Steps between C-alpha positions, in 0.01 A plus 500: 500500500489414130270789443740737673790398280278534195420859591864574564591350160236705323621820669863418416407441140311828484795684651727326249283610212492851634878509536541352154273772359696767672828354378356474151392861511843602616663311214257649254575847633870436475456376146316820412759710674772322302312563178425868564858623532574364154257746347623768735861439382390540139344830591812607689717398209274692264523803725883459516524483119294819469722671755813390311358634174411827669854534636646415160287770335598750768866419434444546125339839560783602735759400238311691230484810720875467574575484129282804440681692771838397359392605150380828641836561669686416180281741303550766766878448495507521121290817505730648765806413290348667196416805708858521628635468145265770379605725788868438421441591132315810606787603733749440218300717261469767768875502559563535128259790479665668798842446347386655171360801680816530707712489184291772341522713812878462499550674169451207264176487299618269223360152429605201706558200269361161598854369541552752781178431689669260739697788651378783718587856591825640366598163357193501280584851382860393435387194301269706279757774443772247424284351224431849368875566494539205259624227730331154486309370799774238553725785621275607785607230751851642475377858550277390789795337677733791428279770646382277783865481609556873448192651659221243547318704230447781751492838328613668823793268575801711599860393551751689716721511190243721331341232281127541481179346368414174334807482274723652773626780278816657638441776562124487492479836325614324180144383460392860450573446132191273488274739695491762769298269726786247522497506883149355529383360165596136446415522127758780457762301688429184300522693173840632594615161626402318182691759295804451722482119468464512124780748447753319720406129501273462196240292689370452853656151507834654400471741796399218736795286396737791559343561844545136598869517414572840649235575764388815322414614147 
């Protein structure tokens, strides 16, 4: 009986040692498992830092490209503005050239002073001829208003009363004293009109003042 219990005790002790070894191995494994993730976290953090730096650099590149595009648009807008200004200047020069040719084709081949360049068509002819007639440039605004009211500077303007042309001579045939082409040549009509203004009102501004007070001149 004692021997039986001794064998049972020995077996129990062996089983206990075996269980203790297993439990020890488990604890050792757990300890290793707890230690391994620490290194893994470092690696993950390192990878996360690299990813953050990569994203930051991508953002920097994107911002730089955006600035480049904005600068490109600004340069394009500036170039377009300069092109529009150049085109406007070219159109202005073209209009002046056309006006000069039109003036020459309308019977006036004289020079157009710089002070008259702002005007066009018959007004430009009238400005140049007024200066030639001895009036200062300060008088032209009065003449421009006077004949704008009378005829709109239209050499073919006709009134039922018989008045005709730019200065609205009454009758129109009076202008024949300045040239036989008085019906169609604005320069001939202006020549006659300036003579009429000078002889009766002394100056274009004198004629304009009279018109304002009386409705005619």
